[in-house]
N, CA, C and O of each residue as an XYZ file, in Angstrom:
828
protein
N    -107.780     68.508    111.348
C    -106.966     67.322    111.687
C    -106.822     66.354    110.546
O    -105.762     65.755    110.366
N    -107.885     66.192    109.764
C    -107.901     65.317    108.633
C    -106.944     65.790    107.572
O    -106.255     65.032    106.891
N    -106.956     67.256    107.474
C    -106.032     67.794    106.462
C    -104.545     67.586    106.852
O    -103.689     67.282    106.022
N    -104.297     67.770    108.174
C    -102.941     67.581    108.574
C    -102.482     66.122    108.444
O    -101.305     65.854    108.203
N    -103.350     65.259    108.592
C    -103.047     63.811    108.502
C    -102.729     63.454    107.073
O    -101.781     62.724    106.786
N    -103.537     63.982    106.190
C    -103.306     63.768    104.715
C    -101.910     64.411    104.294
O    -101.144     63.850    103.510
N    -101.672     65.556    104.849
C    -100.357     66.314    104.481
C     -99.262     65.383    104.931
O     -98.295     65.158    104.204
N     -99.407     64.826    106.150
C     -98.305     64.031    106.712
C     -98.073     62.812    105.840
O     -96.943     62.411    105.561
N     -99.207     62.235    105.418
C     -99.025     61.032    104.634
C     -98.400     61.367    103.332
O     -97.520     60.634    102.882
N     -98.835     62.532    102.633
C     -98.255     62.946    101.450
C     -96.718     63.120    101.608
O     -95.949     62.658    100.765
N     -96.300     63.778    102.674
C     -94.833     63.963    102.895
C     -94.128     62.662    102.968
O     -93.046     62.481    102.410
N     -94.768     61.727    103.680
C     -94.190     60.403    103.923
C     -93.904     59.738    102.633
O     -92.824     59.183    102.432
N     -94.927     59.787    101.686
C     -94.863     59.179    100.319
C     -93.842     59.810     99.534
O     -93.104     59.129     98.822
N     -93.729     61.200     99.617
C     -92.688     61.878     98.871
C     -91.262     61.495     99.380
O     -90.311     61.306     98.621
N     -91.206     61.396    100.755
C     -89.892     61.026    101.309
C     -89.429     59.637    100.824
O     -88.260     59.407    100.511
N     -90.474     58.678    100.780
C     -90.193     57.217    100.320
C     -89.765     57.287     98.924
O     -88.802     56.631     98.528
N     -90.473     58.092     98.132
C     -90.203     58.026     96.673
C     -88.827     58.723     96.443
O     -88.101     58.351     95.521
N     -88.502     59.649     97.213
C     -87.239     60.251     97.036
C     -86.115     59.421     97.479
O     -85.030     59.512     96.903
N     -86.308     58.572     98.518
C     -85.341     57.636     99.004
C     -85.086     56.639     97.906
O     -83.940     56.374     97.541
N     -86.211     56.063     97.357
C     -86.141     55.031     96.312
C     -85.314     55.553     95.129
O     -84.473     54.846     94.573
N     -85.577     56.797     94.768
C     -84.938     57.374     93.617
C     -83.378     57.533     93.893
O     -82.516     57.269     93.056
N     -83.139     57.989     95.147
C     -81.720     58.215     95.544
C     -80.979     56.799     95.525
O     -79.829     56.684     95.100
N     -81.675     55.809     95.984
C     -81.027     54.476     96.016
C     -80.821     53.998     94.578
O     -79.802     53.380     94.268
N     -81.784     54.283     93.705
C     -81.541     53.823     92.291
C     -80.376     54.535     91.654
O     -79.595     53.933     90.917
N     -80.252     55.884     91.953
C     -79.156     56.588     91.377
C     -77.883     56.147     91.929
O     -76.901     56.055     91.192
N     -77.822     55.856     93.219
C     -76.569     55.312     93.864
C     -76.221     53.989     93.169
O     -75.047     53.758     92.882
N     -77.202     53.107     92.886
C     -76.864     51.809     92.317
C     -76.220     51.999     90.926
O     -75.237     51.352     90.566
N     -76.836     52.923     90.173
C     -76.361     53.200     88.838
C     -74.939     53.788     88.949
O     -74.043     53.456     88.172
N     -74.783     54.620     89.887
C     -73.377     55.271     90.046
C     -72.381     54.238     90.382
O     -71.244     54.261     89.910
N     -72.837     53.255     91.265
C     -71.849     52.242     91.663
C     -71.464     51.311     90.450
O     -70.319     50.920     90.225
N     -72.568     51.014     89.709
C     -72.373     50.150     88.509
C     -71.417     50.807     87.602
O     -70.497     50.159     87.101
N     -71.598     52.150     87.348
C     -70.768     52.858     86.450
C     -69.353     52.850     86.915
O     -68.416     52.631     86.147
N     -69.216     53.093     88.190
C     -67.846     53.177     88.826
C     -67.153     51.721     88.575
O     -66.004     51.618     88.145
N     -67.944     50.661     88.877
C     -67.413     49.313     88.815
C     -66.909     49.067     87.377
O     -65.818     48.547     87.140
N     -67.813     49.492     86.401
C     -67.466     49.287     85.090
C     -66.184     49.969     84.658
O     -65.311     49.443     83.967
N     -66.168     51.256     85.166
C     -65.033     52.044     84.945
C     -63.737     51.442     85.504
O     -62.688     51.422     84.860
N     -63.876     50.964     86.716
C     -62.657     50.321     87.365
C     -62.275     49.119     86.620
O     -61.081     48.872     86.449
N     -63.282     48.276     86.120
C     -63.024     47.119     85.349
C     -62.165     47.504     84.065
O     -61.116     46.932     83.766
N     -62.709     48.489     83.382
C     -61.997     48.859     82.158
C     -60.624     49.347     82.462
O     -59.667     49.100     81.727
N     -60.541     50.069     83.596
C     -59.153     50.562     83.967
C     -58.219     49.399     84.284
O     -57.041     49.443     83.930
N     -58.729     48.350     84.952
C     -57.949     47.137     85.298
C     -57.519     46.379     84.038
O     -56.375     45.940     83.919
N     -58.463     46.238     83.102
C     -58.108     45.581     81.811
C     -57.050     46.353     81.112
O     -56.126     45.758     80.557
N     -57.139     47.676     81.110
C     -56.172     48.528     80.346
C     -54.824     48.335     81.072
O     -53.803     48.146     80.410
N     -54.801     48.378     82.440
C     -53.529     48.173     83.119
C     -52.975     46.819     82.796
O     -51.773     46.695     82.562
N     -53.840     45.743     82.771
C     -53.364     44.413     82.512
C     -52.733     44.319     81.058
O     -51.685     43.703     80.865
N     -53.379     44.917     80.122
C     -52.907     44.922     78.678
C     -51.608     45.638     78.699
O     -50.669     45.202     78.033
N     -51.496     46.688     79.404
C     -50.283     47.459     79.433
C     -49.164     46.593     80.044
O     -48.019     46.609     79.593
N     -49.543     45.843     81.079
C     -48.485     44.973     81.749
C     -48.042     43.836     80.825
O     -46.890     43.404     80.866
N     -48.969     43.361     79.997
C     -48.635     42.223     79.154
C     -47.819     42.648     78.035
O     -47.161     41.777     77.466
N     -47.751     43.898     77.608
C     -47.093     44.276     76.471
C     -45.544     44.239     76.813
O     -45.102     44.861     77.778
N     -44.776     43.511     76.009
C     -43.292     43.403     76.147
C     -42.635     44.077     75.042
O     -43.037     44.028     73.880
N     -41.558     44.741     75.467
C     -40.774     45.478     74.483
C     -39.943     44.496     73.679
O     -39.647     43.401     74.159
N     -39.549     44.880     72.427
C     -38.723     44.075     71.595
C     -37.411     43.641     72.306
O     -36.963     42.498     72.215
N     -36.848     44.606     72.998
C     -35.605     44.249     73.774
C     -35.787     43.226     74.750
O     -34.949     42.327     74.826
N     -36.866     43.254     75.577
C     -37.216     42.218     76.483
C     -37.485     40.900     75.859
O     -37.068     39.870     76.388
N     -38.222     40.889     74.661
C     -38.449     39.581     73.952
C     -37.154     39.033     73.519
O     -36.951     37.827     73.664
N     -36.229     39.820     72.986
C     -34.946     39.357     72.473
C     -34.269     38.756     73.673
O     -33.728     37.658     73.540
N     -34.248     39.376     74.836
C     -33.593     38.871     76.011
C     -34.021     37.591     76.443
O     -33.235     36.738     76.854
N     -35.419     37.413     76.349
C     -36.018     36.085     76.681
C     -35.634     34.995     75.773
O     -35.345     33.892     76.237
N     -35.610     35.237     74.468
C     -35.285     34.332     73.488
C     -33.741     33.874     73.685
O     -33.423     32.688     73.610
N     -32.858     34.853     73.930
C     -31.503     34.613     74.100
C     -31.298     33.804     75.372
O     -30.317     33.067     75.469
N     -32.137     33.909     76.291
C     -31.972     33.100     77.525
C     -32.443     31.636     77.236
O     -31.846     30.666     77.702
N     -33.526     31.539     76.458
C     -34.002     30.198     76.074
C     -32.983     29.434     75.218
O     -32.801     28.226     75.363
N     -32.336     30.171     74.334
C     -31.233     29.613     73.465
C     -30.149     29.076     74.362
O     -29.674     27.951     74.207
N     -29.764     29.929     75.325
C     -28.656     29.620     76.215
C     -28.902     28.316     77.032
O     -28.047     27.459     77.254
N     -30.264     28.294     77.467
C     -30.604     27.063     78.219
C     -30.633     25.775     77.374
O     -30.253     24.691     77.818
N     -31.109     25.964     76.125
C     -31.180     24.763     75.239
C     -29.727     24.356     74.908
O     -29.427     23.164     74.837
N     -28.826     25.338     74.706
C     -27.404     24.976     74.436
C     -26.797     24.198     75.669
O     -26.103     23.192     75.521
N     -27.092     24.707     76.814
C     -26.602     24.129     77.985
C     -27.110     22.663     78.194
O     -26.355     21.780     78.601
N     -28.361     22.460     77.908
C     -28.961     21.078     77.954
C     -28.291     20.150     76.934
O     -27.974     18.993     77.210
N     -28.092     20.730     75.728
C     -27.550     19.958     74.577
C     -26.077     19.441     74.937
O     -25.680     18.298     74.714
N     -25.329     20.470     75.532
C     -23.999     20.063     75.877
C     -23.878     19.050     76.982
O     -22.970     18.218     76.985
N     -24.831     19.124     77.956
C     -24.973     18.187     79.037
C     -25.267     16.827     78.518
O     -24.676     15.852     78.983
N     -26.200     16.712     77.529
C     -26.539     15.421     77.015
C     -25.395     14.858     76.120
O     -25.143     13.656     76.035
N     -24.766     15.790     75.499
C     -23.608     15.266     74.628
C     -22.497     14.654     75.530
O     -21.950     13.593     75.228
N     -22.197     15.331     76.601
C     -21.247     14.956     77.542
C     -21.564     13.541     78.269
O     -20.726     12.681     78.538
N     -22.937     13.487     78.523
C     -23.438     12.269     79.145
C     -23.276     11.133     78.240
O     -22.808     10.074     78.659
N     -23.670     11.305     76.899
C     -23.594     10.239     75.889
C     -22.152      9.867     75.749
O     -21.848      8.677     75.658
N     -21.248     10.803     75.726
C     -19.851     10.503     75.528
C     -19.236      9.716     76.673
O     -18.400      8.840     76.453
N     -19.671     10.044     77.957
C     -19.256      9.217     79.002
C     -19.766      7.823     78.976
O     -19.061      6.879     79.333
N     -21.030      7.684     78.541
C     -21.657      6.419     78.468
C     -20.836      5.582     77.376
O     -20.542      4.403     77.571
N     -20.520      6.209     76.326
C     -19.836      5.498     75.245
C     -18.442      5.062     75.712
O     -18.003      3.968     75.358
N     -17.761      5.851     76.465
C     -16.451      5.500     76.960
C     -16.562      4.324     78.039
O     -15.680      3.474     78.167
N     -17.637      4.357     78.741
C     -17.861      3.259     79.800
C     -18.114      1.872     79.034
O     -17.628      0.799     79.393
N     -18.871      2.043     78.028
C     -19.202      0.853     77.208
C     -17.916      0.241     76.585
O     -17.717     -0.973     76.596
N     -17.019      1.175     76.019
C     -15.822      0.685     75.485
C     -14.850      0.107     76.463
O     -14.154     -0.873     76.197
N     -14.827      0.705     77.533
C     -13.985      0.154     78.668
C     -14.377     -1.274     79.098
O     -13.552     -2.172     79.263
N     -15.687     -1.403     79.263
C     -16.276     -2.698     79.610
C     -16.035     -3.716     78.610
O     -15.765     -4.872     78.937
N     -16.127     -3.318     77.340
C     -15.958     -4.213     76.173
C     -14.429     -4.639     76.228
O     -14.119     -5.828     76.153
N     -13.514     -3.664     76.357
C     -12.087     -4.052     76.465
C     -11.778     -5.003     77.589
O     -11.023     -5.964     77.437
N     -12.369     -4.718     78.698
C     -12.099     -5.619     79.859
C     -12.741     -6.937     79.563
O     -12.118     -7.944     79.900
N     -13.882     -7.064     78.990
C     -14.493     -8.334     78.687
C     -13.594     -9.202     77.757
O     -13.441    -10.412     77.928
N     -13.024     -8.497     76.780
C     -12.117     -9.187     75.818
C     -10.793     -9.592     76.543
O     -10.309    -10.709     76.359
N     -10.229     -8.694     77.346
C      -8.999     -8.944     77.944
C      -9.045    -10.135     78.954
O      -8.126    -10.936     79.120
N     -10.260    -10.138     79.612
C     -10.394    -11.225     80.671
C     -11.351    -12.337     80.352
O     -11.796    -13.061     81.243
N     -11.683    -12.482     79.042
C     -12.584    -13.491     78.581
C     -12.171    -14.853     78.883
O     -13.023    -15.712     79.112
N     -10.871    -15.125     78.902
C     -10.370    -16.424     79.218
C      -9.881    -16.679     80.691
O      -9.312    -17.714     81.037
N     -10.148    -15.683     81.470
C      -9.805    -15.828     82.929
C     -10.340    -17.098     83.526
O      -9.603    -17.879     84.129
N     -11.587    -17.295     83.361
C     -12.213    -18.502     83.899
C     -11.605    -19.840     83.480
O     -11.327    -20.737     84.276
N     -11.423    -19.894     82.161
C     -10.808    -21.076     81.593
C      -9.378    -21.301     82.084
O      -9.010    -22.418     82.448
N      -8.562    -20.216     82.091
C      -7.218    -20.277     82.553
C      -7.167    -20.735     84.050
O      -6.359    -21.573     84.450
N      -8.040    -20.153     84.798
C      -8.178    -20.533     86.207
C      -8.443    -22.050     86.420
O      -7.868    -22.659     87.323
N      -9.287    -22.629     85.609
C      -9.518    -24.041     85.572
C      -8.411    -24.897     85.162
O      -8.281    -26.042     85.596
N      -7.588    -24.340     84.307
C      -6.351    -25.028     83.746
C      -5.230    -25.168     84.822
O      -4.363    -26.041     84.776
N      -5.332    -24.239     85.774
C      -4.235    -24.299     86.744
C      -4.218    -25.598     87.548
O      -3.130    -26.028     87.931
N      -5.229    -26.183     87.801
C      -5.263    -27.512     88.487
C      -4.462    -28.524     87.655
O      -3.632    -29.273     88.172
N      -4.744    -28.513     86.359
C      -4.024    -29.457     85.518
C      -2.495    -29.189     85.461
O      -1.668    -30.100     85.411
N      -2.183    -27.858     85.474
C      -0.713    -27.542     85.451
C      -0.048    -27.989     86.754
O       1.083    -28.475     86.771
N      -0.820    -27.798     87.876
C      -0.256    -28.199     89.128
C      -0.037    -29.702     89.139
O       0.976    -30.175     89.654
N      -1.019    -30.497     88.549
C      -0.823    -31.950     88.494
C       0.323    -32.323     87.638
O       1.011    -33.299     87.938
N       0.569    -31.613     86.600
C       1.750    -31.868     85.756
C       3.014    -31.655     86.489
O       3.949    -32.451     86.398
N       3.055    -30.500     87.275
C       4.320    -30.255     88.072
C       4.534    -31.378     89.051
O       5.663    -31.845     89.200
N       3.493    -31.834     89.728
C       3.646    -32.987     90.672
C       4.140    -34.252     89.999
O       4.965    -34.981     90.549
N       3.611    -34.514     88.765
C       4.032    -35.680     88.017
C       5.502    -35.562     87.650
O       6.253    -36.529     87.779
N       5.916    -34.403     87.202
C       7.288    -34.214     86.800
C       8.278    -34.393     88.133
O       9.346    -35.001     88.078
N       7.810    -33.836     89.205
C       8.582    -34.028     90.423
C       8.723    -35.479     90.779
O       9.814    -35.938     91.117
N       7.624    -36.214     90.707
C       7.612    -37.558     91.064
C       8.403    -38.466     89.999
O       8.860    -39.553     90.353
N       8.547    -38.005     88.722
C       9.214    -38.709     87.784
C      10.774    -38.799     88.089
O      11.495    -39.684     87.627
N      11.159    -37.880     88.837
C      12.688    -37.814     89.209
C      13.018    -39.029     89.940
O      14.105    -39.568     89.735
N      12.128    -39.547     90.831
C      12.452    -40.651     91.625
C      11.772    -41.879     91.271
O      11.854    -42.860     92.010
N      11.032    -41.900     90.073
C      10.287    -43.065     89.554
C      11.242    -44.171     89.114
O      12.306    -43.965     88.531
N      10.731    -45.420     89.466
C      11.640    -46.537     89.112
C      11.231    -47.126     87.695
O      12.008    -47.825     87.045
N       9.980    -46.800     87.271
C       9.623    -47.265     86.036
C       8.763    -46.223     85.277
O       8.182    -45.304     85.855
N       8.723    -46.432     83.940
C       8.015    -45.370     83.140
C       6.490    -45.512     83.229
O       5.779    -44.552     82.932
N       5.970    -46.670     83.626
C       4.596    -46.889     83.619
C       3.913    -46.016     84.683
O       2.781    -45.588     84.455
N       4.512    -45.745     85.777
C       3.877    -44.910     86.858
C       3.758    -43.529     86.328
O       2.753    -42.868     86.591
N       4.787    -43.016     85.544
C       4.710    -41.702     84.997
C       3.595    -41.609     83.869
O       2.859    -40.630     83.750
N       3.552    -42.658     83.108
C       2.413    -42.646     82.065
C       1.071    -42.690     82.616
O       0.144    -42.101     82.062
N       0.919    -43.395     83.733
C      -0.387    -43.590     84.499
C      -0.771    -42.095     85.001
O      -1.909    -41.647     84.863
N       0.258    -41.390     85.580
C       0.034    -40.126     86.145
C      -0.437    -39.118     84.941
O      -1.390    -38.358     85.111
N       0.228    -39.161     83.829
C      -0.154    -38.324     82.797
C      -1.575    -38.621     82.174
O      -2.293    -37.720     81.742
N      -1.913    -39.915     82.163
C      -3.209    -40.383     81.641
C      -4.213    -39.788     82.580
O      -5.241    -39.289     82.123
N      -3.987    -39.811     83.805
C      -4.935    -39.251     84.868
C      -5.146    -37.768     84.660
O      -6.269    -37.264     84.658
N      -4.066    -37.111     84.491
C      -4.158    -35.649     84.230
C      -4.989    -35.373     83.010
O      -5.895    -34.540     83.044
N      -4.668    -36.120     81.843
C      -5.385    -35.931     80.630
C      -6.777    -36.162     80.762
O      -7.572    -35.365     80.263
N      -7.202    -37.282     81.452
C      -8.593    -37.586     81.615
C      -9.366    -36.541     82.451
O     -10.524    -36.250     82.150
N      -8.766    -36.008     83.444
C      -9.373    -35.043     84.205
C      -9.532    -33.695     83.481
O     -10.531    -32.991     83.632
N      -8.498    -33.372     82.690
C      -8.465    -32.191     81.889
C      -9.562    -32.172     80.804
O     -10.225    -31.166     80.551
N      -9.697    -33.324     80.201
C     -10.665    -33.552     79.080
C     -12.103    -33.445     79.686
O     -12.994    -32.794     79.141
N     -12.256    -34.112     80.816
C     -13.657    -34.108     81.425
C     -14.062    -32.715     81.760
O     -15.166    -32.261     81.460
N     -13.075    -32.005     82.435
C     -13.382    -30.615     82.713
C     -13.772    -29.784     81.523
O     -14.735    -29.020     81.587
N     -13.051    -29.916     80.449
C     -13.354    -29.115     79.243
C     -14.615    -29.431     78.655
O     -15.279    -28.543     78.121
N     -15.044    -30.730     78.707
C     -16.270    -31.160     78.195
C     -17.378    -30.761     78.945
O     -18.336    -30.203     78.410
N     -17.321    -31.032     80.298
C     -18.464    -30.690     81.234
C     -18.730    -29.175     81.405
O     -19.873    -28.717     81.420
N     -17.661    -28.454     81.526
C     -17.797    -27.001     81.870
C     -17.907    -26.147     80.667
O     -18.635    -25.154     80.640
N     -17.118    -26.572     79.592
C     -17.018    -25.556     78.434
C     -17.647    -26.134     77.135
O     -17.719    -25.455     76.111
N     -18.079    -27.355     77.210
C     -18.675    -27.966     75.964
C     -17.708    -28.272     74.930
O     -18.091    -28.356     73.763
N     -16.431    -28.456     75.255
C     -15.433    -28.863     74.227
C     -15.411    -30.376     74.020
O     -15.222    -31.155     74.954
N     -15.603    -30.739     72.822
C     -15.655    -32.155     72.459
C     -14.745    -32.550     71.347
O     -14.752    -31.968     70.262
N     -13.941    -33.575     71.644
C     -12.970    -34.097     70.657
C     -13.784    -35.068     69.746
O     -14.756    -35.693     70.172
N     -13.343    -35.150     68.518
C     -13.964    -36.174     67.589
C     -12.906    -36.645     66.591
O     -11.823    -36.072     66.470
N     -13.255    -37.665     65.918
C     -12.384    -38.229     64.890
C     -11.785    -39.567     65.330
O     -10.910    -39.565     66.196
N     -12.200    -40.677     64.793
C     -11.679    -41.973     65.073
C     -11.742    -42.836     63.839
O     -12.592    -42.602     62.981
N     -10.921    -43.776     63.720
C     -10.871    -44.642     62.522
C     -12.096    -45.330     62.364
O     -12.663    -45.823     63.339
N     -12.617    -45.415     61.055
C     -13.854    -46.031     60.772
C     -15.097    -45.105     60.645
O     -16.144    -45.471     60.110
N     -14.898    -43.904     61.170
C     -15.887    -42.833     61.019
C     -16.096    -42.417     59.563
O     -15.142    -42.346     58.789
N     -17.378    -42.135     59.188
C     -17.573    -41.571     57.857
C     -16.890    -40.317     57.564
O     -16.879    -39.463     58.451
N     -16.322    -40.082     56.453
C     -15.540    -38.889     56.097
C     -16.606    -37.726     55.914
O     -17.599    -37.883     55.202
N     -16.355    -36.608     56.564
C     -17.257    -35.446     56.398
C     -16.352    -34.266     56.103
O     -15.656    -33.836     57.023
N     -16.300    -33.741     54.987
C     -15.498    -32.632     54.618
C     -15.705    -31.429     55.501
O     -14.813    -30.588     55.613
N     -16.911    -31.318     56.160
C     -17.107    -30.159     57.048
C     -16.448    -30.245     58.376
O     -16.270    -29.247     59.074
N     -16.068    -31.505     58.737
C     -15.361    -31.731     59.982
C     -13.944    -32.257     59.808
O     -13.091    -32.045     60.670
N     -13.686    -32.949     58.688
C     -12.368    -33.585     58.524
C     -11.570    -32.917     57.383
O     -12.115    -32.530     56.349
N     -10.268    -32.804     57.626
C      -9.382    -32.290     56.648
C      -8.520    -33.455     56.071
O      -7.605    -33.941     56.737
N      -8.817    -33.872     54.879
C      -8.112    -35.018     54.288
C      -6.694    -34.601     53.837
O      -6.526    -33.726     52.987
N      -5.678    -35.263     54.440
C      -4.310    -35.043     54.045
C      -3.750    -36.145     53.156
O      -2.608    -36.101     52.699
N      -4.615    -37.141     52.930
C      -4.183    -38.187     51.942
C      -5.435    -39.064     51.699
O      -6.397    -39.020     52.466
N      -5.393    -39.843     50.635
C      -6.371    -40.734     50.292
C      -5.762    -42.160     49.903
O      -4.684    -42.237     49.314
N      -6.473    -43.230     50.244
C      -6.018    -44.521     49.952
C      -7.277    -45.357     49.529
O      -8.312    -45.358     50.195
N      -7.106    -46.064     48.372
C      -8.161    -46.844     47.828
C      -8.206    -48.201     48.464
O      -7.190    -48.799     48.817
N      -9.396    -48.651     48.592
C      -9.621    -49.978     49.232
C     -10.786    -50.695     48.458
O     -11.894    -50.171     48.347
N     -10.493    -51.841     47.965
C     -11.485    -52.587     47.087
C     -12.756    -52.964     47.997
O     -13.845    -53.151     47.455
N     -12.602    -53.072     49.362
C     -13.719    -53.442     50.148
C     -14.513    -52.232     50.560
O     -15.645    -52.359     51.027
N     -13.942    -51.069     50.397
C     -14.620    -49.837     50.825
C     -15.841    -49.560     49.936
O     -15.760    -49.615     48.709
N     -16.940    -49.267     50.571
C     -18.105    -48.809     49.812
C     -18.395    -47.351     50.012
O     -19.266    -46.841     49.306
N     -17.829    -46.708     50.801
C     -17.846    -45.200     50.972
C     -16.675    -44.748     51.614
O     -15.847    -45.537     52.069
N     -16.548    -43.419     51.682
C     -15.362    -42.866     52.232
C     -15.401    -42.843     53.663
O     -16.361    -42.337     54.244
N     -14.323    -43.407     54.349
C     -14.296    -43.478     55.746
C     -12.861    -43.114     56.200
O     -11.928    -43.075     55.398
N     -12.729    -42.864     57.444
C     -11.434    -42.510     58.034
C     -10.464    -43.699     58.251
O     -10.708    -44.551     59.106
N      -9.381    -43.745     57.480
C      -8.417    -44.895     57.545
C      -7.487    -44.593     58.724
O      -7.061    -45.552     59.367
N      -7.150    -43.405     59.052
C      -6.268    -43.028     60.063
C      -6.459    -41.601     60.531
O      -6.654    -40.713     59.700
N      -6.409    -41.338     61.862
C      -6.529    -39.999     62.356
C      -5.149    -39.545     62.803
O      -4.548    -40.170     63.676
N      -4.643    -38.476     62.223
C      -3.404    -37.940     62.643
C      -3.461    -36.893     63.675
O      -2.558    -36.712     64.491
N      -4.599    -36.175     63.614
C      -4.820    -35.160     64.648
C      -6.292    -35.034     64.910
O      -7.075    -34.775     63.996
N      -6.682    -35.218     66.170
C      -8.185    -35.148     66.465
C      -8.786    -33.778     66.234
O      -8.124    -32.751     66.382
N      -9.975    -33.788     65.891
C     -10.704    -32.454     65.738
C     -11.431    -32.151     67.098
O     -11.598    -32.987     67.985
N     -11.868    -30.751     67.143
C     -12.546    -30.424     68.315
C     -13.692    -29.506     67.955
O     -13.620    -28.731     67.001
N     -14.743    -29.609     68.732
C     -15.920    -28.764     68.599
C     -16.223    -28.104     69.845
O     -16.194    -28.738     70.900
N     -16.519    -26.849     69.800
C     -17.032    -26.156     70.984
C     -18.527    -26.091     70.824
O     -19.090    -25.296     70.072
N     -19.144    -26.997     71.597
C     -20.510    -27.319     71.458
C     -20.864    -27.856     70.045
O     -20.550    -29.009     69.749
N     -21.510    -27.049     69.165
C     -21.778    -27.573     67.810
C     -20.866    -26.884     66.742
O     -21.026    -27.119     65.545
N     -20.000    -26.112     67.157
C     -19.126    -25.406     66.234
C     -17.769    -26.007     66.243
O     -17.117    -26.184     67.272
N     -17.354    -26.330     64.976
C     -15.941    -26.892     64.751
C     -14.900    -25.778     64.954
O     -14.951    -24.758     64.266
N     -14.008    -25.953     65.840
C     -12.989    -25.012     66.184
C     -11.603    -25.583     65.552
O     -10.695    -24.808     65.251
N     -11.508    -26.885     65.385
C     -10.313    -27.411     64.613
C     -10.751    -28.738     63.919
O     -11.264    -29.693     64.502
N     -10.480    -28.656     62.628
C     -10.798    -29.926     61.780
C      -9.868    -31.032     62.133
O      -8.706    -30.785     62.457
N     -10.335    -32.235     62.082
C      -9.437    -33.365     62.334
C      -8.616    -33.640     61.044
O      -9.132    -33.512     59.933
N      -7.425    -33.991     61.205
C      -6.509    -34.285     60.018
C      -6.484    -35.735     59.908
O      -6.048    -36.459     60.803
N      -6.973    -36.168     58.765
C      -7.108    -37.689     58.585
C      -6.644    -38.207     57.208
O      -6.491    -37.453     56.247
N      -6.433    -39.512     57.169
C      -6.201    -40.262     55.947
C      -7.558    -40.877     55.577
O      -8.191    -41.514     56.419
N      -8.001    -40.700     54.359
C      -9.342    -41.144     53.960
C      -9.289    -42.376     53.081
O      -8.580    -42.397     52.074
N     -10.038    -43.402     53.457
C     -10.130    -44.590     52.717
C     -11.326    -44.507     51.741
O     -12.455    -44.293     52.184
N     -11.109    -44.666     50.481
C     -12.089    -44.429     49.469
C     -12.296    -45.742     48.569
O     -11.365    -46.537     48.435
N     -13.561    -45.951     47.946
C     -13.636    -47.020     47.083
C     -12.721    -46.972     45.876
O     -12.196    -45.920     45.511
N     -12.544    -48.102     45.280
C     -11.573    -48.185     44.085
C     -12.251    -47.611     42.935
O     -13.384    -48.002     42.654
N     -11.631    -46.667     42.202
C     -12.162    -45.951     41.062
C     -12.341    -47.000     39.948
O     -11.531    -47.919     39.829
N     -13.331    -46.871     39.189
C     -13.587    -47.772     38.011
C     -13.671    -46.961     36.727
O     -13.877    -47.526     35.652
């Protein structure tokens, strides 16, 4: 009985050892197969990545065509923008005085009314008063809304940057050059002279 028991135990150990050996061999085989599969996958991937010269040329031609298309689109867009800017500039120049002319219409209407009233006027004073009112309103509108200022009156100091001397007269009492007479008033648009005043200048006597 003891011998049989020992034999049974020996057989069990052999079976266990054989099983462990088989498991080890299976693991090695699986590892080899996995490595083999990995190499095969990498080889396939490398083969898939390889591009023929013809395919590469086709890709480059497509990229060039896309870039040309984008460049043409940008050029057309810039040309349209330039045309819009030129059109806006032309319109701004053409209608730059629209606001001023609109404001002048009231004065023109008042002149028309004054002329109609002058037909039945009994005296010239009423006509002159009407014209003075129109002139006063026009000047005030130009000064307040557009910054147009008239200048030049007798006794002012002569300034060659603002006055155009059309004559000179000597005066023994004069200590400096002043305006003796204003033939035509000057005008400034804000601080810029847009028309010089035409004046006669009084100057000290030359010695």
